[in-house]
DOGUMI-291534 format. One record per atom (N, C-alpha, C): x, y, z; residue in one letter; residue number from 1; atom name. Coordinates in pm, whole numbers, plus 50000, padded with zeros to 5 digits. Layout:
// residues N
+-------+-------+-------+------+------+------+
|     X |     Y |     Z | resn | resi | name |
+-------+-------+-------+------+------+------+
|     X |     Y |     Z |    A |  NUM |   CA |
...
+-------+-------+-------+------+------+------+
END
This chain:
// residues 173
+-------+-------+-------+------+------+------+
|     X |     Y |     Z | resn | resi | name |
+-------+-------+-------+------+------+------+
| 50087 | 49887 | 50004 |    M |    1 |    N |
| 50008 | 50013 | 50019 |    M |    1 |   CA |
| 50081 | 50135 | 50012 |    M |    1 |    C |
| 50192 | 50117 | 50076 |    R |    2 |    N |
| 50277 | 50221 | 50096 |    R |    2 |   CA |
| 50327 | 50263 | 49965 |    R |    2 |    C |
| 50403 | 50176 | 49904 |    R |    3 |    N |
| 50475 | 50170 | 49757 |    R |    3 |   CA |
| 50355 | 50252 | 49671 |    R |    3 |    C |
| 50215 | 50214 | 49643 |    M |    4 |    N |
| 50146 | 50239 | 49580 |    M |    4 |   CA |
| 50082 | 50398 | 49598 |    M |    4 |    C |
| 50090 | 50437 | 49752 |    L |    5 |    N |
| 50072 | 50579 | 49742 |    L |    5 |   CA |
| 50194 | 50668 | 49706 |    L |    5 |    C |
| 50308 | 50615 | 49697 |    Q |    6 |    N |
| 50432 | 50680 | 49662 |    Q |    6 |   CA |
| 50433 | 50703 | 49523 |    Q |    6 |    C |
| 50363 | 50604 | 49454 |    R |    7 |    N |
| 50353 | 50631 | 49298 |    R |    7 |   CA |
| 50267 | 50745 | 49260 |    R |    7 |    C |
| 50172 | 50759 | 49347 |    V |    8 |    N |
| 50026 | 50857 | 49312 |    V |    8 |   CA |
| 50068 | 50951 | 49335 |    V |    8 |    C |
| 50058 | 51069 | 49240 |    S |    9 |    N |
| 50076 | 51223 | 49306 |    S |    9 |   CA |
| 49995 | 51262 | 49390 |    S |    9 |    C |
| 50032 | 51373 | 49447 |    G |   10 |    N |
| 49991 | 51459 | 49568 |    G |   10 |   CA |
| 49831 | 51465 | 49536 |    G |   10 |    C |
| 49799 | 51525 | 49432 |    T |   11 |    N |
| 49629 | 51527 | 49433 |    T |   11 |   CA |
| 49593 | 51413 | 49403 |    T |   11 |    C |
| 49643 | 51258 | 49371 |    G |   12 |    N |
| 49587 | 51130 | 49377 |    G |   12 |   CA |
| 49585 | 51095 | 49503 |    G |   12 |    C |
| 49685 | 51106 | 49610 |    V |   13 |    N |
| 49655 | 51073 | 49748 |    V |   13 |   CA |
| 49544 | 51153 | 49809 |    V |   13 |    C |
| 49535 | 51261 | 49774 |    F |   14 |    N |
| 49420 | 51355 | 49849 |    F |   14 |   CA |
| 49252 | 51267 | 49811 |    F |   14 |    C |
| 49295 | 51243 | 49672 |    V |   15 |    N |
| 49147 | 51195 | 49634 |    V |   15 |   CA |
| 49111 | 51076 | 49706 |    V |   15 |    C |
| 49224 | 50965 | 49698 |    I |   16 |    N |
| 49194 | 50855 | 49777 |    I |   16 |   CA |
| 49145 | 50859 | 49936 |    I |   16 |    C |
| 49190 | 50952 | 49999 |    V |   17 |    N |
| 49182 | 51000 | 50131 |    V |   17 |   CA |
| 49019 | 51055 | 50115 |    V |   17 |    C |
| 48997 | 51130 | 50041 |    L |   18 |    N |
| 48847 | 51171 | 50041 |    L |   18 |   CA |
| 48760 | 51048 | 50011 |    L |   18 |    C |
| 48777 | 50963 | 49923 |    L |   19 |    N |
| 48700 | 50862 | 49905 |    L |   19 |   CA |
| 48688 | 50759 | 50016 |    L |   19 |    C |
| 48807 | 50727 | 50083 |    A |   20 |    N |
| 48794 | 50641 | 50217 |    A |   20 |   CA |
| 48707 | 50723 | 50290 |    A |   20 |    C |
| 48719 | 50858 | 50325 |    A |   21 |    N |
| 48653 | 50915 | 50419 |    A |   21 |   CA |
| 48507 | 50937 | 50374 |    A |   21 |    C |
| 48461 | 50883 | 50275 |    G |   22 |    N |
| 48315 | 50879 | 50234 |    G |   22 |   CA |
| 48281 | 51050 | 50187 |    G |   22 |    C |
| 48394 | 51129 | 50149 |    I |   23 |    N |
| 48332 | 51244 | 50092 |    I |   23 |   CA |
| 48291 | 51248 | 49981 |    I |   23 |    C |
| 48308 | 51197 | 49845 |    F |   24 |    N |
| 48295 | 51172 | 49731 |    F |   24 |   CA |
| 48208 | 51040 | 49718 |    F |   24 |    C |
| 48083 | 51049 | 49647 |    P |   25 |    N |
| 48006 | 50958 | 49647 |    P |   25 |   CA |
| 48063 | 50840 | 49578 |    P |   25 |    C |
| 48048 | 50695 | 49630 |    V |   26 |    N |
| 48138 | 50586 | 49515 |    V |   26 |   CA |
| 47985 | 50585 | 49376 |    V |   26 |    C |
| 48049 | 50572 | 49289 |    Q |   27 |    N |
| 47965 | 50567 | 49173 |    Q |   27 |   CA |
| 47956 | 50439 | 49091 |    Q |   27 |    C |
| 47848 | 50390 | 49048 |    G |   28 |    N |
| 47835 | 50261 | 48969 |    G |   28 |   CA |
| 47911 | 50281 | 48839 |    G |   28 |    C |
| 47880 | 50168 | 48775 |    K |   29 |    N |
| 47971 | 50142 | 48629 |    K |   29 |   CA |
| 47920 | 50251 | 48528 |    K |   29 |    C |
| 47787 | 50293 | 48572 |    T |   30 |    N |
| 47737 | 50400 | 48483 |    T |   30 |   CA |
| 47796 | 50544 | 48495 |    T |   30 |    C |
| 47885 | 50555 | 48605 |    G |   31 |    N |
| 47932 | 50690 | 48621 |    G |   31 |   CA |
| 47861 | 50780 | 48690 |    G |   31 |    C |
| 47746 | 50737 | 48743 |    L |   32 |    N |
| 47630 | 50835 | 48814 |    L |   32 |   CA |
| 47627 | 50779 | 48959 |    L |   32 |    C |
| 47601 | 50828 | 49052 |    A |   33 |    N |
| 47580 | 50818 | 49150 |    A |   33 |   CA |
| 47476 | 50704 | 49219 |    A |   33 |    C |
| 47470 | 50593 | 49265 |    A |   34 |    N |
| 47352 | 50518 | 49303 |    A |   34 |   CA |
| 47213 | 50615 | 49346 |    A |   34 |    C |
| 47118 | 50590 | 49317 |    A |   35 |    N |
| 46982 | 50640 | 49358 |    A |   35 |   CA |
| 46949 | 50563 | 49464 |    A |   35 |    C |
| 46924 | 50695 | 49574 |    D |   36 |    N |
| 46833 | 50626 | 49721 |    D |   36 |   CA |
| 46701 | 50640 | 49703 |    D |   36 |    C |
| 46577 | 50704 | 49594 |    R |   37 |    N |
| 46484 | 50694 | 49584 |    R |   37 |   CA |
| 46441 | 50706 | 49427 |    R |   37 |    C |
| 46332 | 50634 | 49403 |    V |   38 |    N |
| 46277 | 50640 | 49268 |    V |   38 |   CA |
| 46145 | 50700 | 49279 |    V |   38 |    C |
| 46103 | 50793 | 49201 |    V |   39 |    N |
| 45974 | 50855 | 49163 |    V |   39 |   CA |
| 45899 | 50803 | 49014 |    V |   39 |    C |
| 45775 | 50791 | 49033 |    V |   40 |    N |
| 45717 | 50803 | 48888 |    V |   40 |   CA |
| 45589 | 50875 | 48929 |    V |   40 |    C |
| 45556 | 50958 | 48791 |    N |   41 |    N |
| 45451 | 51013 | 48763 |    N |   41 |   CA |
| 45396 | 50982 | 48656 |    N |   41 |    C |
| 45256 | 50922 | 48724 |    K |   42 |    N |
| 45209 | 50820 | 48615 |    K |   42 |   CA |
| 45150 | 50937 | 48482 |    K |   42 |    C |
| 45105 | 51089 | 48548 |    G |   43 |    N |
| 45043 | 51184 | 48457 |    G |   43 |   CA |
| 45142 | 51210 | 48323 |    G |   43 |    C |
| 45233 | 51231 | 48370 |    T |   44 |    N |
| 45365 | 51264 | 48271 |    T |   44 |   CA |
| 45431 | 51141 | 48209 |    T |   44 |    C |
| 45392 | 51012 | 48265 |    R |   45 |    N |
| 45465 | 50912 | 48225 |    R |   45 |   CA |
| 45657 | 50938 | 48230 |    R |   45 |    C |
| 45680 | 50969 | 48329 |    Q |   46 |    N |
| 45801 | 50997 | 48370 |    Q |   46 |   CA |
| 45876 | 50927 | 48512 |    Q |   46 |    C |
| 45962 | 50856 | 48515 |    M |   47 |    N |
| 46041 | 50784 | 48615 |    M |   47 |   CA |
| 46192 | 50874 | 48626 |    M |   47 |    C |
| 46212 | 50884 | 48767 |    V |   48 |    N |
| 46320 | 50956 | 48792 |    V |   48 |   CA |
| 46386 | 50902 | 48905 |    V |   48 |    C |
| 46533 | 50883 | 48902 |    L |   49 |    N |
| 46601 | 50818 | 49037 |    L |   49 |   CA |
| 46660 | 50955 | 49064 |    L |   49 |    C |
| 46643 | 50946 | 49198 |    L |   50 |    N |
| 46699 | 51072 | 49293 |    L |   50 |   CA |
| 46812 | 51024 | 49380 |    L |   50 |    C |
| 46897 | 51111 | 49435 |    K |   51 |    N |
| 47023 | 51092 | 49503 |    K |   51 |   CA |
| 46996 | 51199 | 49599 |    K |   51 |    C |
| 46977 | 51218 | 49736 |    D |   52 |    N |
| 46975 | 51329 | 49832 |    D |   52 |   CA |
| 46877 | 51424 | 49754 |    D |   52 |    C |
| 46766 | 51404 | 49726 |    D |   53 |    N |
| 46644 | 51486 | 49649 |    D |   53 |   CA |
| 46708 | 51549 | 49519 |    D |   53 |    C |
| 46826 | 51491 | 49482 |    E |   54 |    N |
| 46857 | 51539 | 49337 |    E |   54 |   CA |
| 46845 | 51451 | 49193 |    E |   54 |    C |
| 46779 | 51465 | 49111 |    V |   55 |    N |
| 46736 | 51392 | 48987 |    V |   55 |   CA |
| 46868 | 51363 | 48931 |    V |   55 |    C |
| 46931 | 51230 | 48926 |    I |   56 |    N |
| 47044 | 51188 | 48853 |    I |   56 |   CA |
| 47008 | 51125 | 48724 |    I |   56 |    C |
| 46895 | 51095 | 48722 |    K |   57 |    N |
| 46841 | 51032 | 48606 |    K |   57 |   CA |
| 46695 | 51020 | 48552 |    K |   57 |    C |
| 46640 | 51051 | 48465 |    S |   58 |    N |
| 46501 | 51063 | 48429 |    S |   58 |   CA |
| 46449 | 50988 | 48290 |    S |   58 |    C |
| 46360 | 50909 | 48301 |    Y |   59 |    N |
| 46304 | 50813 | 48189 |    Y |   59 |   CA |
| 46156 | 50824 | 48174 |    Y |   59 |    C |
| 46160 | 50841 | 48039 |    Q |   60 |    N |
| 45988 | 50822 | 47974 |    Q |   60 |   CA |
| 45942 | 50669 | 47998 |    Q |   60 |    C |
| 45827 | 50663 | 48086 |    V |   61 |    N |
| 45811 | 50513 | 48072 |    V |   61 |   CA |
| 45674 | 50479 | 47980 |    V |   61 |    C |
| 45609 | 50366 | 48018 |    A |   62 |    N |
| 45480 | 50304 | 47927 |    A |   62 |   CA |
| 45420 | 50233 | 48068 |    A |   62 |    C |
| 45299 | 50255 | 48087 |    L |   63 |    N |
| 45235 | 50188 | 48226 |    L |   63 |   CA |
| 45152 | 50075 | 48178 |    L |   63 |    C |
| 45048 | 50050 | 48278 |    G |   64 |    N |
| 44904 | 50004 | 48261 |    G |   64 |   CA |
| 44833 | 50028 | 48141 |    G |   64 |    C |
| 44772 | 49935 | 48094 |    K |   65 |    N |
| 44637 | 49969 | 47960 |    K |   65 |   CA |
| 44575 | 50111 | 48025 |    K |   65 |    C |
| 44539 | 50055 | 48139 |    D |   66 |    N |
| 44457 | 50150 | 48206 |    D |   66 |   CA |
| 44481 | 50261 | 48324 |    D |   66 |    C |
| 44587 | 50354 | 48271 |    P |   67 |    N |
| 44674 | 50394 | 48393 |    P |   67 |   CA |
| 44603 | 50475 | 48489 |    P |   67 |    C |
| 44496 | 50537 | 48459 |    V |   68 |    N |
| 44410 | 50632 | 48542 |    V |   68 |   CA |
| 44366 | 50601 | 48638 |    V |   68 |    C |
| 44389 | 50636 | 48771 |    G |   69 |    N |
| 44373 | 50597 | 48923 |    G |   69 |   CA |
| 44464 | 50464 | 48962 |    G |   69 |    C |
| 44451 | 50438 | 49070 |    P |   70 |    N |
| 44516 | 50357 | 49165 |    P |   70 |   CA |
| 44479 | 50189 | 49110 |    P |   70 |    C |
| 44581 | 50114 | 49129 |    K |   71 |    N |
| 44539 | 49971 | 49107 |    K |   71 |   CA |
| 44459 | 49900 | 49234 |    K |   71 |    C |
| 44345 | 49874 | 49197 |    M |   72 |    N |
| 44220 | 49818 | 49298 |    M |   72 |   CA |
| 44237 | 49674 | 49304 |    M |   72 |    C |
| 44246 | 49601 | 49163 |    R |   73 |    N |
| 44230 | 49446 | 49156 |    R |   73 |   CA |
| 44334 | 49397 | 49059 |    R |   73 |    C |
| 44335 | 49265 | 49072 |    Q |   74 |    N |
| 44403 | 49172 | 48944 |    Q |   74 |   CA |
| 44357 | 49187 | 48822 |    Q |   74 |    C |
| 44422 | 49224 | 48717 |    G |   75 |    N |
| 44346 | 49249 | 48612 |    G |   75 |   CA |
| 44297 | 49357 | 48553 |    G |   75 |    C |
| 44317 | 49473 | 48638 |    D |   76 |    N |
| 44252 | 49586 | 48608 |    D |   76 |   CA |
| 44311 | 49669 | 48518 |    D |   76 |    C |
| 44458 | 49637 | 48476 |    G |   77 |    N |
| 44518 | 49709 | 48383 |    G |   77 |   CA |
| 44595 | 49837 | 48444 |    G |   77 |    C |
| 44601 | 49859 | 48569 |    K |   78 |    N |
| 44625 | 49980 | 48639 |    K |   78 |   CA |
| 44782 | 49970 | 48701 |    K |   78 |    C |
| 44849 | 50049 | 48714 |    T |   79 |    N |
| 44968 | 50064 | 48752 |    T |   79 |   CA |
| 44937 | 50164 | 48903 |    T |   79 |    C |
| 44963 | 50066 | 49005 |    P |   80 |    N |
| 44980 | 50115 | 49134 |    P |   80 |   CA |
| 44986 | 50255 | 49182 |    P |   80 |    C |
| 44960 | 50287 | 49269 |    E |   81 |    N |
| 44964 | 50449 | 49349 |    E |   81 |   CA |
| 45000 | 50439 | 49481 |    E |   81 |    C |
| 45131 | 50474 | 49521 |    G |   82 |    N |
| 45173 | 50460 | 49680 |    G |   82 |   CA |
| 45313 | 50461 | 49664 |    G |   82 |    C |
| 45316 | 50417 | 49794 |    T |   83 |    N |
| 45491 | 50411 | 49817 |    T |   83 |   CA |
| 45512 | 50249 | 49845 |    T |   83 |    C |
| 45610 | 50223 | 49798 |    Y |   84 |    N |
| 45663 | 50077 | 49809 |    Y |   84 |   CA |
| 45816 | 50045 | 49809 |    Y |   84 |    C |
| 45879 | 49921 | 49794 |    R |   85 |    N |
| 46001 | 49919 | 49778 |    R |   85 |   CA |
| 46010 | 49842 | 49678 |    R |   85 |    C |
| 46157 | 49854 | 49628 |    L |   86 |    N |
| 46227 | 49732 | 49487 |    L |   86 |   CA |
| 46269 | 49665 | 49565 |    L |   86 |    C |
| 46234 | 49546 | 49582 |    D |   87 |    N |
| 46277 | 49425 | 49662 |    D |   87 |   CA |
| 46321 | 49332 | 49629 |    D |   87 |    C |
| 46314 | 49277 | 49493 |    R |   88 |    N |
| 46395 | 49183 | 49426 |    R |   88 |   CA |
| 46413 | 49183 | 49279 |    R |   88 |    C |
| 46501 | 49121 | 49202 |    R |   89 |    N |
| 46547 | 49146 | 49071 |    R |   89 |   CA |
| 46515 | 48989 | 48997 |    R |   89 |    C |
| 46501 | 48992 | 48890 |    N |   90 |    N |
| 46456 | 48853 | 48804 |    N |   90 |   CA |
| 46555 | 48909 | 48675 |    N |   90 |    C |
| 46621 | 48800 | 48643 |    T |   91 |    N |
| 46711 | 48813 | 48498 |    T |   91 |   CA |
| 46617 | 48687 | 48415 |    T |   91 |    C |
| 46533 | 48661 | 48449 |    C |   92 |    N |
| 46494 | 48535 | 48370 |    C |   92 |   CA |
| 46333 | 48584 | 48349 |    C |   92 |    C |
| 46306 | 48680 | 48327 |    S |   93 |    N |
| 46113 | 48708 | 48311 |    S |   93 |   CA |
| 46113 | 48665 | 48166 |    S |   93 |    C |
| 45985 | 48716 | 48138 |    K |   94 |    N |
| 45957 | 48725 | 47979 |    K |   94 |   CA |
| 45993 | 48858 | 47930 |    K |   94 |    C |
| 46040 | 48988 | 48010 |    F |   95 |    N |
| 46078 | 49092 | 47961 |    F |   95 |   CA |
| 46196 | 49098 | 47976 |    F |   95 |    C |
| 46285 | 49197 | 47963 |    Y |   96 |    N |
| 46447 | 49190 | 47953 |    Y |   96 |   CA |
| 46469 | 49251 | 48116 |    Y |   96 |    C |
| 46492 | 49187 | 48176 |    K |   97 |    N |
| 46522 | 49208 | 48348 |    K |   97 |   CA |
| 46385 | 49278 | 48388 |    K |   97 |    C |
| 46383 | 49230 | 48524 |    S |   98 |    N |
| 46310 | 49318 | 48607 |    S |   98 |   CA |
| 46313 | 49315 | 48735 |    S |   98 |    C |
| 46254 | 49429 | 48808 |    I |   99 |    N |
| 46273 | 49459 | 48935 |    I |   99 |   CA |
| 46157 | 49466 | 49011 |    I |   99 |    C |
| 46134 | 49390 | 49073 |    H |  100 |    N |
| 45988 | 49348 | 49162 |    H |  100 |   CA |
| 45971 | 49489 | 49261 |    H |  100 |    C |
| 45862 | 49548 | 49248 |    I |  101 |    N |
| 45767 | 49642 | 49341 |    I |  101 |   CA |
| 45691 | 49563 | 49429 |    I |  101 |    C |
| 45717 | 49606 | 49569 |    S |  102 |    N |
| 45656 | 49518 | 49678 |    S |  102 |   CA |
| 45511 | 49525 | 49715 |    S |  102 |    C |
| 45435 | 49594 | 49580 |    Y |  103 |    N |
| 45288 | 49591 | 49568 |    Y |  103 |   CA |
| 45239 | 49438 | 49582 |    Y |  103 |    C |
| 45137 | 49410 | 49641 |    P |  104 |    N |
| 45043 | 49502 | 49748 |    P |  104 |   CA |
| 45116 | 49532 | 49872 |    P |  104 |    C |
| 45069 | 49644 | 49908 |    S |  105 |    N |
| 45070 | 49644 | 50065 |    S |  105 |   CA |
| 44960 | 49591 | 50149 |    S |  105 |    C |
| 45021 | 49608 | 50289 |    P |  106 |    N |
| 44888 | 49563 | 50348 |    P |  106 |   CA |
| 44738 | 49639 | 50321 |    P |  106 |    C |
| 44771 | 49788 | 50306 |    A |  107 |    N |
| 44644 | 49861 | 50270 |    A |  107 |   CA |
| 44572 | 49839 | 50146 |    A |  107 |    C |
| 44673 | 49787 | 50058 |    D |  108 |    N |
| 44618 | 49739 | 49916 |    D |  108 |   CA |
| 44556 | 49616 | 49913 |    D |  108 |    C |
| 44582 | 49548 | 50012 |    V |  109 |    N |
| 44530 | 49393 | 50015 |    V |  109 |   CA |
| 44397 | 49415 | 50092 |    V |  109 |    C |
| 44378 | 49509 | 50191 |    K |  110 |    N |
| 44271 | 49546 | 50282 |    K |  110 |   CA |
| 44124 | 49599 | 50172 |    K |  110 |    C |
| 44201 | 49704 | 50113 |    A |  111 |    N |
| 44100 | 49773 | 50001 |    A |  111 |   CA |
| 44044 | 49649 | 49908 |    A |  111 |    C |
| 44127 | 49573 | 49864 |    A |  112 |    N |
| 44088 | 49467 | 49752 |    A |  112 |   CA |
| 43989 | 49379 | 49807 |    A |  112 |    C |
| 44010 | 49330 | 49943 |    R |  113 |    N |
| 43928 | 49222 | 50025 |    R |  113 |   CA |
| 43791 | 49306 | 50048 |    R |  113 |    C |
| 43792 | 49419 | 50058 |    A |  114 |    N |
| 43681 | 49511 | 50086 |    A |  114 |   CA |
| 43584 | 49504 | 49964 |    A |  114 |    C |
| 43646 | 49496 | 49835 |    L |  115 |    N |
| 43600 | 49495 | 49731 |    L |  115 |   CA |
| 43558 | 49338 | 49698 |    L |  115 |    C |
| 43592 | 49247 | 49754 |    G |  116 |    N |
| 43602 | 49094 | 49736 |    G |  116 |   CA |
| 43668 | 49070 | 49632 |    G |  116 |    C |
| 43779 | 49131 | 49587 |    V |  117 |    N |
| 43877 | 49076 | 49500 |    V |  117 |   CA |
| 44007 | 49053 | 49509 |    V |  117 |    C |
| 44103 | 49005 | 49425 |    S |  118 |    N |
| 44238 | 49000 | 49440 |    S |  118 |   CA |
| 44333 | 49144 | 49439 |    S |  118 |    C |
| 44400 | 49179 | 49530 |    P |  119 |    N |
| 44479 | 49287 | 49477 |    P |  119 |   CA |
| 44575 | 49280 | 49364 |    P |  119 |    C |
| 44629 | 49165 | 49286 |    G |  120 |    N |
| 44701 | 49153 | 49220 |    G |  120 |   CA |
| 44842 | 49122 | 49269 |    G |  120 |    C |
| 44943 | 49095 | 49182 |    K |  121 |    N |
| 45075 | 49110 | 49254 |    K |  121 |   CA |
| 45181 | 49103 | 49099 |    K |  121 |    C |
| 45300 | 49066 | 49144 |    D |  122 |    N |
| 45437 | 49070 | 49037 |    D |  122 |   CA |
| 45436 | 49214 | 48947 |    D |  122 |    C |
| 45406 | 49328 | 49021 |    V |  123 |    N |
| 45424 | 49486 | 48936 |    V |  123 |   CA |
| 45546 | 49483 | 48954 |    V |  123 |    C |
| 45637 | 49520 | 48824 |    M |  124 |    N |
| 45759 | 49552 | 48819 |    M |  124 |   CA |
| 45793 | 49674 | 48735 |    M |  124 |    C |
| 45927 | 49714 | 48745 |    I |  125 |    N |
| 45979 | 49780 | 48655 |    I |  125 |   CA |
| 46058 | 49699 | 48551 |    I |  125 |    C |
| 46048 | 49705 | 48414 |    H |  126 |    N |
| 46106 | 49601 | 48329 |    H |  126 |   CA |
| 46132 | 49687 | 48193 |    H |  126 |    C |
| 46208 | 49603 | 48101 |    G |  127 |    N |
| 46247 | 49613 | 47998 |    G |  127 |   CA |
| 46139 | 49561 | 47893 |    G |  127 |    C |
| 46190 | 49585 | 47736 |    L |  128 |    N |
| 46075 | 49530 | 47670 |    L |  128 |   CA |
| 46046 | 49377 | 47655 |    L |  128 |    C |
| 45970 | 49324 | 47597 |    P |  129 |    N |
| 45921 | 49180 | 47565 |    P |  129 |   CA |
| 46053 | 49097 | 47527 |    P |  129 |    C |
| 46106 | 48972 | 47585 |    N |  130 |    N |
| 46213 | 48918 | 47527 |    N |  130 |   CA |
| 46167 | 48930 | 47365 |    N |  130 |    C |
| 46279 | 48959 | 47304 |    G |  131 |    N |
| 46305 | 48937 | 47140 |    G |  131 |   CA |
| 46242 | 49062 | 47076 |    G |  131 |    C |
| 46198 | 49200 | 47157 |    L |  132 |    N |
| 46135 | 49321 | 47098 |    L |  132 |   CA |
| 46237 | 49426 | 47119 |    L |  132 |    C |
| 46337 | 49388 | 47167 |    G |  133 |    N |
| 46425 | 49512 | 47228 |    G |  133 |   CA |
| 46447 | 49639 | 47103 |    G |  133 |    C |
| 46406 | 49554 | 46975 |    R |  134 |    N |
| 46446 | 49667 | 46882 |    R |  134 |   CA |
| 46360 | 49785 | 46840 |    R |  134 |    C |
| 46220 | 49761 | 46950 |    V |  135 |    N |
| 46128 | 49871 | 46939 |    V |  135 |   CA |
| 46173 | 49976 | 46997 |    V |  135 |    C |
| 46265 | 49967 | 47105 |    G |  136 |    N |
| 46325 | 50080 | 47158 |    G |  136 |   CA |
| 46223 | 50177 | 47245 |    G |  136 |    C |
| 46254 | 50322 | 47223 |    E |  137 |    N |
| 46173 | 50443 | 47271 |    E |  137 |   CA |
| 46013 | 50450 | 47192 |    E |  137 |    C |
| 45996 | 50383 | 47107 |    L |  138 |    N |
| 45863 | 50364 | 47058 |    L |  138 |   CA |
| 45764 | 50299 | 47166 |    L |  138 |    C |
| 45819 | 50224 | 47219 |    H |  139 |    N |
| 45714 | 50150 | 47344 |    H |  139 |   CA |
| 45644 | 50234 | 47400 |    H |  139 |    C |
| 45698 | 50352 | 47417 |    T |  140 |    N |
| 45608 | 50498 | 47511 |    T |  140 |   CA |
| 45547 | 50565 | 47444 |    T |  140 |    C |
| 45489 | 50510 | 47315 |    L |  141 |    N |
| 45384 | 50564 | 47243 |    L |  141 |   CA |
| 45235 | 50533 | 47289 |    L |  141 |    C |
| 45227 | 50432 | 47352 |    L |  142 |    N |
| 45097 | 50349 | 47421 |    L |  142 |   CA |
| 45150 | 50298 | 47588 |    L |  142 |    C |
| 45032 | 50309 | 47618 |    D |  143 |    N |
| 45047 | 50209 | 47764 |    D |  143 |   CA |
| 45005 | 50087 | 47719 |    D |  143 |    C |
| 45108 | 49991 | 47765 |    W |  144 |    N |
| 45084 | 49839 | 47723 |    W |  144 |   CA |
| 45095 | 49753 | 47798 |    W |  144 |    C |
| 45159 | 49768 | 47952 |    T |  145 |    N |
| 45196 | 49652 | 48013 |    T |  145 |   CA |
| 45054 | 49618 | 48081 |    T |  145 |    C |
| 45022 | 49528 | 48174 |    N |  146 |    N |
| 44908 | 49465 | 48257 |    N |  146 |   CA |
| 44916 | 49556 | 48415 |    N |  146 |    C |
| 45022 | 49647 | 48421 |    G |  147 |    N |
| 45014 | 49736 | 48531 |    G |  147 |   CA |
| 45163 | 49770 | 48587 |    G |  147 |    C |
| 45252 | 49710 | 48519 |    C |  148 |    N |
| 45431 | 49746 | 48566 |    C |  148 |   CA |
| 45448 | 49870 | 48470 |    C |  148 |    C |
| 45589 | 49911 | 48504 |    I |  149 |    N |
| 45654 | 50047 | 48467 |    I |  149 |   CA |
| 45735 | 49972 | 48353 |    I |  149 |    C |
| 45745 | 50018 | 48246 |    A |  150 |    N |
| 45815 | 49963 | 48120 |    A |  150 |   CA |
| 45915 | 50087 | 48069 |    A |  150 |    C |
| 46073 | 50028 | 48013 |    V |  151 |    N |
| 46159 | 50120 | 47997 |    V |  151 |   CA |
| 46224 | 50023 | 47890 |    V |  151 |    C |
| 46316 | 50086 | 47816 |    T |  152 |    N |
| 46376 | 50026 | 47711 |    T |  152 |   CA |
| 46496 | 49934 | 47748 |    T |  152 |    C |
| 46556 | 49853 | 47696 |    N |  153 |    N |
| 46634 | 49735 | 47772 |    N |  153 |   CA |
| 46774 | 49842 | 47793 |    N |  153 |    C |
| 46835 | 49933 | 47705 |    A |  154 |    N |
| 46957 | 50021 | 47763 |    A |  154 |   CA |
| 46913 | 50054 | 47871 |    A |  154 |    C |
| 46755 | 50146 | 47899 |    E |  155 |    N |
| 46763 | 50201 | 48019 |    E |  155 |   CA |
| 46711 | 50112 | 48170 |    E |  155 |    C |
| 46700 | 49980 | 48124 |    M |  156 |    N |
| 46683 | 49873 | 48250 |    M |  156 |   CA |
| 46818 | 49841 | 48247 |    M |  156 |    C |
| 46908 | 49826 | 48186 |    D |  157 |    N |
| 47022 | 49814 | 48202 |    D |  157 |   CA |
| 47119 | 49920 | 48310 |    D |  157 |    C |
| 47089 | 50017 | 48259 |    E |  158 |    N |
| 47112 | 50141 | 48355 |    E |  158 |   CA |
| 47027 | 50141 | 48504 |    E |  158 |    C |
| 46909 | 50141 | 48497 |    I |  159 |    N |
| 46865 | 50144 | 48626 |    I |  159 |   CA |
| 46873 | 50016 | 48717 |    I |  159 |    C |
| 46904 | 49931 | 48675 |    W |  160 |    N |
| 46962 | 49784 | 48725 |    W |  160 |   CA |
| 47080 | 49807 | 48818 |    W |  160 |    C |
| 47215 | 49912 | 48731 |    Q |  161 |    N |
| 47338 | 49932 | 48818 |    Q |  161 |   CA |
| 47284 | 50050 | 48906 |    Q |  161 |    C |
| 47192 | 50108 | 48870 |    L |  162 |    N |
| 47148 | 50246 | 48978 |    L |  162 |   CA |
| 47068 | 50213 | 49106 |    L |  162 |    C |
| 47008 | 50140 | 49103 |    V |  163 |    N |
| 46915 | 50115 | 49212 |    V |  163 |   CA |
| 46950 | 49996 | 49279 |    V |  163 |    C |
| 46954 | 50010 | 49402 |    A |  164 |    N |
| 46978 | 49872 | 49473 |    A |  164 |   CA |
| 46831 | 49807 | 49541 |    A |  164 |    C |
| 46849 | 49675 | 49582 |    D |  165 |    N |
| 46715 | 49605 | 49624 |    D |  165 |   CA |
| 46657 | 49705 | 49764 |    D |  165 |    C |
| 46574 | 49720 | 49793 |    G |  166 |    N |
| 46519 | 49798 | 49905 |    G |  166 |   CA |
| 46515 | 49940 | 49905 |    G |  166 |    C |
| 46525 | 50000 | 49782 |    T |  167 |    N |
| 46537 | 50148 | 49741 |    T |  167 |   CA |
| 46357 | 50145 | 49761 |    T |  167 |    C |
| 46325 | 50284 | 49800 |    I |  168 |    N |
| 46182 | 50331 | 49824 |    I |  168 |   CA |
| 46159 | 50369 | 49663 |    I |  168 |    C |
| 46039 | 50330 | 49620 |    I |  169 |    N |
| 45964 | 50367 | 49487 |    I |  169 |   CA |
| 45850 | 50459 | 49525 |    I |  169 |    C |
| 45809 | 50580 | 49474 |    E |  170 |    N |
| 45688 | 50645 | 49499 |    E |  170 |   CA |
| 45645 | 50674 | 49374 |    E |  170 |    C |
| 45514 | 50572 | 49348 |    I |  171 |    N |
| 45407 | 50641 | 49248 |    I |  171 |   CA |
| 45285 | 50710 | 49264 |    I |  171 |    C |
| 45302 | 50796 | 49166 |    R |  172 |    N |
| 45195 | 50914 | 49208 |    R |  172 |   CA |
| 45133 | 50957 | 49089 |    R |  172 |    C |
| 45011 | 50975 | 49097 |    P |  173 |    N |
| 44924 | 50985 | 48964 |    P |  173 |   CA |
| 44963 | 51056 | 48902 |    P |  173 |    C |
+-------+-------+-------+------+------+------+
END
């Protein structure tokens, strides 16, 4: 270690010390700081990744086929509204990568039970259907998912790197 530090210029040593002290944020492979919160605005079809309340990246998204209003039951084509967690990843889905959203919450289950229906499950942020990656950004011309939040495959790769499991996601009307 001492030899390595002797080879580094004075500025380099200063940067190493700052990194070790946590002054500079550690960045992912994208060169951006890791997000600590995700916010989806259904009305504008926009998802933003935030770090310390600063936008680090923004994406246009496609939502469920019937996106207006909160998800109330399985099969309603709506994307949920509320605060959830991104709790697990799947590299083997029928879409290009997916990150699971912790829907339904206990309140969502209670509301669905009051209606005598299932709240649904398996709401994700995901890329395009396998084999259709060439569609790219054109997928945002219409809402086509069953209630998920869809991005391009390249964007999904970026989100995969920037968002850790356990990150809060707020889905707003």
